[in-house]
C-alpha positions as CSV (number, residue, x, y, z in Angstrom):
1,M,-9.3,-152.0,-14.4
2,P,-7.5,-153.9,-17.2
3,L,-9.5,-155.3,-20.1
4,V,-10.0,-159.0,-20.3
5,N,-8.9,-161.1,-23.3
6,T,-12.1,-161.9,-25.3
7,V,-11.3,-165.6,-25.7
8,T,-11.1,-165.8,-21.9
9,L,-14.7,-164.6,-21.5
10,L,-15.8,-167.0,-24.3
11,K,-14.2,-170.0,-22.6
12,R,-15.7,-169.0,-19.3
13,A,-19.2,-168.7,-20.8
14,A,-18.9,-172.0,-22.7
15,A,-17.9,-173.8,-19.5
16,Q,-21.0,-172.4,-17.9
17,G,-23.3,-173.3,-20.8
18,K,-24.2,-169.7,-21.5
19,G,-23.5,-167.0,-24.1
20,V,-21.6,-163.8,-23.9
21,G,-23.3,-160.6,-25.0
22,A,-21.2,-158.5,-27.4
23,F,-22.6,-155.0,-27.7
24,N,-21.7,-152.4,-30.3
25,I,-21.3,-149.0,-28.8
26,E,-20.9,-145.6,-30.4
27,N,-20.1,-143.2,-27.6
28,P,-19.4,-143.1,-23.8
29,E,-23.1,-143.2,-22.9
30,M,-23.7,-146.5,-24.6
31,A,-20.5,-148.0,-23.3
32,L,-21.4,-146.9,-19.7
33,A,-24.8,-148.5,-20.1
34,V,-23.3,-151.9,-21.0
35,V,-20.6,-151.8,-18.2
36,E,-23.2,-150.7,-15.6
37,C,-25.5,-153.6,-16.6
38,A,-22.8,-156.2,-16.4
39,K,-21.8,-154.9,-13.0
40,E,-25.3,-154.8,-11.7
41,L,-26.0,-158.4,-12.8
42,G,-22.7,-159.8,-11.7
43,T,-21.7,-160.9,-15.1
44,F,-19.3,-160.0,-18.0
45,A,-19.7,-158.5,-21.4
46,I,-17.9,-157.6,-24.6
47,L,-17.9,-154.0,-25.9
48,Q,-17.6,-153.7,-29.7
49,T,-16.7,-150.9,-32.1
50,T,-17.2,-151.2,-35.8
51,Y,-14.6,-149.9,-38.2
52,T,-16.6,-146.8,-38.9
53,T,-16.8,-146.0,-35.1
54,V,-13.0,-146.4,-34.9
55,R,-12.5,-144.1,-37.8
56,H,-14.9,-141.6,-36.3
57,I,-13.4,-141.5,-32.8
58,G,-10.0,-143.2,-33.0
59,A,-8.9,-146.5,-31.5
60,K,-6.6,-145.0,-28.8
61,V,-9.4,-142.7,-27.7
62,L,-11.9,-145.5,-27.5
63,R,-9.5,-147.8,-25.6
64,A,-8.7,-145.1,-23.1
65,M,-12.4,-144.2,-22.7
66,I,-13.4,-147.8,-22.0
67,A,-10.6,-148.2,-19.5
68,E,-11.8,-145.1,-17.6
69,I,-15.4,-146.2,-17.6
70,I,-14.5,-149.7,-16.2
71,S,-12.4,-148.0,-13.5
72,A,-15.2,-145.7,-12.5
73,V,-17.9,-148.4,-12.4
74,G,-15.8,-150.9,-10.4
75,K,-14.8,-154.5,-10.7
76,V,-16.3,-156.0,-13.8
77,D,-14.8,-158.2,-16.6
78,I,-15.1,-156.4,-19.9
79,A,-13.4,-157.1,-23.3
80,L,-13.1,-154.5,-26.1
81,H,-13.4,-155.9,-29.6
82,L,-13.1,-154.5,-33.2
83,D,-16.2,-155.7,-35.0
84,H,-16.1,-156.1,-38.8
85,G,-12.6,-154.8,-39.4
86,D,-12.5,-154.0,-43.1
87,S,-8.7,-153.9,-43.5
88,L,-5.5,-155.1,-42.0
89,Q,-4.6,-151.5,-41.3
90,I,-7.6,-150.9,-38.9
91,C,-7.0,-154.3,-37.3
92,K,-3.4,-153.4,-36.6
93,E,-4.5,-150.0,-35.3
94,C,-6.9,-151.5,-32.8
95,T,-4.3,-154.1,-31.8
96,D,-1.7,-151.5,-31.2
97,A,-4.2,-149.4,-29.2
98,G,-4.7,-152.3,-26.7
99,Y,-8.0,-153.8,-27.7
100,S,-8.8,-157.2,-26.3
101,S,-9.5,-158.7,-29.8
102,I,-10.0,-157.9,-33.4
103,M,-12.0,-159.1,-36.3
104,L,-11.0,-159.1,-40.0
105,D,-14.2,-159.5,-42.0
106,G,-13.2,-161.0,-45.3
107,S,-16.5,-162.9,-45.8
108,R,-17.3,-161.1,-49.0
109,L,-14.0,-162.2,-50.6
110,P,-13.2,-165.5,-52.3
111,L,-12.2,-168.2,-49.7
112,A,-8.5,-168.1,-50.4
113,D,-8.3,-164.3,-50.1
114,N,-10.4,-164.4,-46.9
115,I,-8.1,-167.0,-45.4
116,A,-4.9,-165.0,-46.4
117,L,-6.1,-161.7,-44.9
118,T,-7.6,-163.2,-41.8
119,K,-4.5,-165.2,-41.1
120,E,-2.3,-162.1,-41.3
121,A,-4.6,-160.2,-39.0
122,A,-4.8,-163.1,-36.5
123,Y,-1.0,-163.5,-36.5
124,Y,-0.5,-159.8,-35.7
125,A,-3.1,-160.0,-32.9
126,H,-1.5,-163.1,-31.4
127,I,2.0,-161.7,-31.3
128,K,0.6,-158.8,-29.3
129,G,-1.2,-161.1,-26.9
130,L,-4.7,-160.4,-28.3
131,S,-7.3,-162.8,-29.8
132,A,-8.9,-162.8,-33.2
133,E,-12.2,-163.4,-34.9
134,G,-12.8,-164.3,-38.6
135,E,-16.0,-164.8,-40.6
136,I,-16.9,-167.3,-43.2
137,G,-20.3,-167.5,-44.8
138,K,-22.4,-164.3,-45.0
139,V,-24.7,-162.5,-42.6
140,G,-27.4,-160.7,-44.6
141,G,-28.8,-157.2,-44.2
142,V,-27.0,-153.9,-43.9
143,E,-24.5,-152.7,-41.3
144,D,-22.4,-149.5,-41.5
145,G,-23.3,-149.1,-45.2
146,L,-22.3,-152.7,-46.2
147,A,-25.1,-154.8,-47.6
148,G,-25.1,-158.5,-48.1
149,E,-27.3,-161.5,-48.8
150,I,-27.6,-164.4,-46.3
151,G,-25.1,-167.1,-47.1
152,Y,-25.0,-170.3,-45.0
153,T,-21.5,-171.4,-43.9
154,D,-20.2,-174.5,-45.5
155,I,-19.0,-176.9,-42.8
156,A,-15.9,-178.2,-44.7
157,E,-14.9,-174.7,-45.7
158,C,-15.2,-173.4,-42.1
159,K,-13.0,-176.2,-40.8
160,K,-10.4,-175.3,-43.4
161,F,-10.7,-171.6,-42.6
162,V,-10.2,-172.2,-38.9
163,L,-7.2,-174.5,-39.4
164,Q,-5.4,-172.2,-41.8
165,T,-6.2,-168.8,-40.2
166,K,-5.7,-169.9,-36.6
167,V,-8.5,-167.6,-35.4
168,D,-9.7,-168.0,-31.8
169,F,-13.4,-167.7,-32.6
170,V,-15.4,-167.6,-35.8
171,A,-18.6,-165.9,-37.1
172,I,-20.8,-168.2,-39.2
173,G,-23.7,-167.6,-41.5
174,V,-26.7,-169.6,-40.3
175,G,-29.7,-167.4,-41.4
176,T,-29.3,-164.2,-39.4
177,A,-29.1,-160.7,-40.8
178,H,-27.9,-157.3,-39.7
179,G,-30.4,-154.5,-39.3
180,E,-34.2,-155.0,-38.8
181,Y,-35.8,-158.3,-39.7
182,K,-38.8,-158.0,-42.1
183,G,-40.0,-161.4,-41.2
184,K,-39.0,-164.4,-39.1
185,P,-35.4,-165.5,-39.9
186,N,-34.8,-169.1,-40.9
187,I,-32.1,-170.1,-38.4
188,D,-30.3,-173.4,-39.3
189,F,-29.7,-174.8,-35.8
190,E,-28.5,-178.1,-37.1
191,R,-25.7,-176.3,-39.1
192,I,-24.6,-174.5,-35.9
193,A,-24.3,-177.9,-34.1
194,A,-22.5,-179.5,-37.1
195,I,-20.0,-176.6,-37.3
196,K,-19.4,-176.8,-33.5
197,N,-18.5,-180.4,-33.9
198,A,-16.2,-179.7,-36.8
199,V,-14.2,-176.9,-35.2
200,N,-12.9,-176.7,-31.6
201,I,-13.3,-172.9,-31.1
202,P,-16.2,-170.7,-30.0
203,L,-18.8,-169.7,-32.6
204,V,-20.2,-166.2,-33.1
205,L,-23.7,-165.2,-34.0
206,H,-23.9,-161.9,-35.9
207,G,-27.3,-160.1,-36.4
208,A,-28.8,-161.2,-33.1
209,S,-30.9,-158.0,-32.7
210,G,-34.5,-158.8,-33.0
211,L,-34.2,-162.5,-32.3
212,D,-36.6,-163.7,-29.5
213,K,-35.6,-165.4,-26.3
214,P,-36.3,-169.0,-27.4
215,T,-34.3,-168.5,-30.6
216,L,-31.3,-167.0,-28.8
217,Q,-31.3,-169.7,-26.2
218,R,-31.6,-172.4,-28.8
219,C,-28.7,-170.9,-30.7
220,I,-26.6,-171.1,-27.6
221,K,-27.6,-174.7,-26.9
222,A,-26.7,-175.6,-30.5
223,G,-23.2,-174.2,-30.0
224,I,-23.1,-170.4,-30.2
225,T,-21.1,-168.6,-27.6
226,K,-20.6,-164.9,-28.7
227,V,-23.8,-163.1,-29.5
228,N,-23.6,-159.8,-31.3
229,F,-26.1,-156.9,-30.8
230,A,-26.0,-153.6,-32.6
231,T,-29.2,-152.5,-34.2
232,E,-31.4,-152.6,-31.1
233,L,-28.9,-150.6,-29.1
234,R,-28.7,-147.9,-31.8
235,Q,-32.5,-147.8,-32.0
236,A,-32.9,-147.6,-28.2
237,Y,-30.4,-144.8,-27.8
238,T,-31.8,-142.8,-30.6
239,K,-35.4,-143.3,-29.3
240,G,-34.4,-142.0,-25.9
241,V,-32.7,-138.9,-27.3
242,R,-35.4,-138.2,-29.8
243,E,-38.2,-138.4,-27.3
244,A,-36.2,-136.2,-24.8
245,L,-35.8,-133.5,-27.5
246,N,-39.5,-133.2,-27.9
247,D,-39.1,-130.9,-24.9
248,T,-38.1,-127.8,-26.8
249,A,-36.7,-126.2,-23.6
250,L,-34.2,-129.0,-23.2
251,Y,-30.7,-128.2,-24.7
252,D,-28.3,-129.8,-22.2
253,P,-26.7,-132.8,-23.9
254,K,-25.9,-134.4,-20.6
255,I,-29.6,-134.7,-19.9
256,Y,-30.8,-136.2,-23.1
257,Q,-27.8,-138.4,-23.5
258,A,-28.5,-139.9,-20.0
259,I,-32.0,-140.6,-21.2
260,G,-30.6,-142.4,-24.2
261,R,-28.2,-144.3,-22.0
262,Q,-31.1,-145.6,-19.8
263,E,-32.9,-146.9,-22.9
264,V,-29.8,-148.8,-23.9
265,K,-29.5,-150.2,-20.4
266,N,-33.1,-151.6,-20.7
267,I,-32.1,-153.5,-23.8
268,V,-28.7,-154.7,-22.5
269,R,-30.1,-155.9,-19.2
270,E,-32.7,-157.9,-21.0
271,K,-30.1,-159.5,-23.3
272,L,-27.7,-160.4,-20.6
273,K,-30.5,-162.1,-18.6
274,I,-31.5,-164.2,-21.7
275,L,-27.9,-165.3,-22.4
276,S,-27.2,-166.4,-18.8
């Protein structure tokens, strides 16, 4: 089964008034969990790999692995996305490998530099028939060793960013954070709606792990389409494997990895139902 262009799924979800779950995966077990859940629920999903996962496994290996998993599970619409690409090189690597879309995350850079780098990454993706994500504003917390403070996206800057980079969808800072929340996040729903009115492309919510159902659904109603989950999936998989290994007689990786996969499925199923 071929991969679906990410922006195709985002437009489909927006037309249906729902969000698309974008799930970060680290290995075949986690990828299989997401694809199986999407198949079971009759919906679609985005698989994501961070730049550290790409460097650990390789873009071509990941692309081939996902294609085989989709083929084995059966007819289901899945996109494969590079999450938080930290360089043009890795964006081009994933583009050349046949991903559905890429993200150049220049949100820590000055606006002009962010625009310049994201524009180049988006151009390269577009000439290869892929779609591209950029980020403006800052999502707080820590992910893959990168820490940042929450920075709310400026509406005028976001409009300028989208116009000049020509990204297909954009991640915005509205009060969410990567990693575990220590308290209740202060989500700026009015800002989401204002940015949606200012730019005519899908909006992305990073740091959705840990947000409750009413908050997620309110974000979608305000204008979010792509909703990213990473921390909860990593925690679920690790929990399943760790608990399985309490059995000191267990040493077959296929067994404890399958238990980890089931824990991930429990989370993914819940999120897909919320977003639809």
